[in-house]
C-alpha positions, 0 to 999 in steps of 0.5 A: 645332249649337254652331258654327251656334248660336254664329254665329247668336247673334253675328249677332243680337248684332251686329244688336242692337248696330248697331240700338241704336247707330243707325249702323254696322250692317254694322260692328257685325255684322262686329265680332261675327262676327269673334269666331267663330273664337275661339268655335269654337276653344273649342267644338272643344276641348269636342268633342275632350275629349268624343270623346277623354276624356269624363271631362274633357269638363266641363273645357271649361267651365273653359277657357271661364271662364278665357278669359272671365276673361282677357278681362274682368279681364286688361285691367282689371288691365293684365296684360301681353300674355303673360298674355292670349295664351292666350285665343284672343280676344287674337289677334283684331282689335279691331273696329270701329275703326281697326285693319285686319283681318289675316286670318291670326289668324282663319284660323289659329284657324279651321283649329285649330278644324276640326282639333280638331273633326275629331280629336274626331269621330274619337275619338268614332267609335273609342270604345266607346259600349256600355260 
C-alpha cells in the first residue's frame, strides 16, 4: 500500500502540476515520478524497522523528517553537498530541466529499497507475533 500509494500520489501531483502550469504535462509527471525511488527507500527503511526492530519503527518518521529538513533547509542555507548527501533525494536528477537523466542513481535507490523491503518482510515472518 505504501509503495503503490506513494506512486499514485506523485502521479496525481505531477498531473496537477502539469495542468496548473499549462504546459509540459509529461515533463511534470516525469519529474514527480522521478522522486519515487527516494520515497520508496524511506518506506523500505520503515518496513525494515517494523520487521526487525518494531520498538524503533516510529523512528522512521524521524528519518523522513530529517530528509525533509535537509531538502528544504539545506539548500536555503547553502550547506555543502556532503551534508545533503545522506538524503536519497540528493542523488536524483533535478527534473524537469536541462539536466539529463542518469538512470544509475534511481536504479541503485530502487534496488536498495527492494532489498530493505525484502529484509523487513523476512524479519517480520521470523518474529514471534503472539508474545
